[in-house]
C-alpha positions, 0 to 999 in steps of 0.5 A: 496273464494266467492270474487274469484268466483265473480271476475272470473264470472265478467272477463268472462262477461267482455270478452263478444262476440269477435265482441264487444271487444276492447283492454281493459285498466287496472287501479290499485288504492290503498286507505290508510285510518285512522280514528275514530268511536264512535261505534266500534261494530255497537251496539244499543245505549243501548248495546253500553253504557253497553259493556265492552271496548271502544265504540269508537276507532281509525282504519286503512284501506287498500283498493286496487282495479283494474278496467278494461275498454273496449269499441268500437263505440257501447259498453262500459263496466267496471269491478272493484274489491275492497278488503277492510281491516279494523282494529281497534286499540284494538278490532275487524277487518273486511273485504269485497270483492266487484265486480261491472260490468256495460255495455252500448250497443247501439244496433241500432240508436233507441235502448239502453241497460244497464246491471249491476251486483254487489256482496258484501261479507264481514262485515255489518259494512263496507257496508255503509262506503265503499259505493259511497259517491255520492249514499249512501242510507238511510234506516233501519239499522241492528246492530252488526257485521256479514258477509253477501253476498249481490248481485244484477243484472239489465238490461234495454232496452230503445226503441224510438218507434217513434220521440215522444214515448219512451218505457223502460223495466227494470228488477232487482234482489237483494239478501242478505244472512247471512254468519256469522249470529251473527245478527240473520238476515233473508235471502231475495231476491227481483225480480223487473220488470218494464215497462214505456211508455212516450210521449216526447216533446222538454222539457217535457215528460208525462208517466206512469210506471207499476212495480211489485216486488216479495219479499221473506223474510226468517224466522227471529229468536231470540237469542234462535232460536225461530221463531219471524217472519216466512218466507213470500212472498210478491207481491208489485204492483205500477202504477204511472204517471209522468211528467218531464220538462227541465229548460235550459241546467242544471236544470230539475224537475219531479213529479209523483203519483200513487197507490201501493198494497201489498199482501201475495203471498201464500194466496192473503190476507193481502192487504195493499194499499198506495199512491205513490209520487215523486218530484225531482229537478236535476242539471247536468253539466259536472263539477258536479251533484246534485239531491234533491228528495222526495219519498213516497211509499213502500220499502222492506229492505233485510238487516232487512227483513221487508217492510216499508211504507216510506217517504224519502228525500235525496240530493246526488251528487258531485260539485266542490268548486273552479274554479282553485283548484281541490277541490270537495265535494261529498255528500249523505244526507237523512232522512227516516220516515218509518212504518213497514208493517205487511201483517197479519193484513194489517196495519203498526205496528211500526216506524223507523226514519233514518238519513244519512249524508255522506260528502267527501272532495277531493283534487286532486293536480295531476291525480295520487293522491287524498287526501280525508276527509270523515265524516259519520253519521248514526242515527236510532230511532226505536219503540219497538215491540208491544207484542199484534201483532205477526209480530211486531219486535224491531226497534233498536236505533242506532248511529255511527259517523265516521271520516276518512282521505284517500290517494288514488293513481292511476296508470295509472293516471286519472279516468277510463271511466265512464259507465252509469248504468241507462238511462238519467234523463233529457228529452233531455238525456244530463245527460248521456254520449252518445256512437257514433251512430252505423253507424257514420263515424270514426272521421278524423285523426288530422294533424301531431303534433296537440294536442288532445282535453283536452291535454296540449299543448307542450311548445313553441306551439302557444297554450301554 
């Protein structure tokens, strides 16, 4: 029911104003997978060893999806729906529904708008396995099997106030609601507005960002229904300066630093201060992209209902492995060392270390079919609750290895048009596809019999 409601809402959004519509294109895909996991119940390490039945076993997965793209000279948008059915050989099964919508609109020669929304409803154990292998997030993990409703929406406006000044506004909303609460998981909502201003040169930019995040965590209870941590509202404020530099056409770097304050909304107390830091190196070209980034700051986690003072480092992206063979490696690897923040005592009360390794090797012999081999490692090492601190909770130890082989089929063949979900990372903006200028003249029609750019030449033509 929730999946159908999400799909109907997305279709209404996709249709949009009549003036902005173009003939949509529809593509269907089906992924058939088989694999093995060594932690079927997604249990903590101690419980997994003591549970009757196999801790690991084989599974099968069927994942049909549909993508609808629409665009014009000033607008691109995409709506996709994916159903994921996951069944283990002897024990449980799980499912998920996911809906994604992204829009990019050039409102004027100096104004660009991006809007996005997603909804996920299904088992927690399918959340990370179904994530994009180029953008999987490292973070604190819930354990056990449960059904959740996870959703988010975002909008951003980028405005060139002058040839050297760039202004950006963004607003994001995230939520996580337990549906089948066998995990005793709290609900959570976060609203995250931000404003940025940057002075731009040819290859450099210097700017600042003001971001204020409001977070609400519902009450967290134990298996007996007793309240472990009461409901809480937090306000996280960050002021950060940044510098970006482009090295040639493919490499770019960024550095940032600032201050963060965390406080309770109801009392204004429990103030926790921290520093913010960022260092990143990016490689972007048409064939692939890699991002190596380190961050330090405060990260609220809606999946576990806690806020962390965290250090993270990650490497994400996708690169071709051969020039003449359609072989691609997509990866998300990361490590996080985090300390749980307790605003009652304005200090940290526990630690958790998380490691993510997500590798996908893909071979596409033709546009209709792709063969994929994926390995995913999730590892968490947490500290036990401190009985002397009221807000301290157990951070479970967790380990899951998963290997799976997938056959993906597309019709019509080829990848759908990618719609950017964020603004350019580089100073020159070359890492995000641009939409033609709103008032640019239409391209001239090619001569009769000419071959479109990128299309195979007819047999017997001079280009063959």
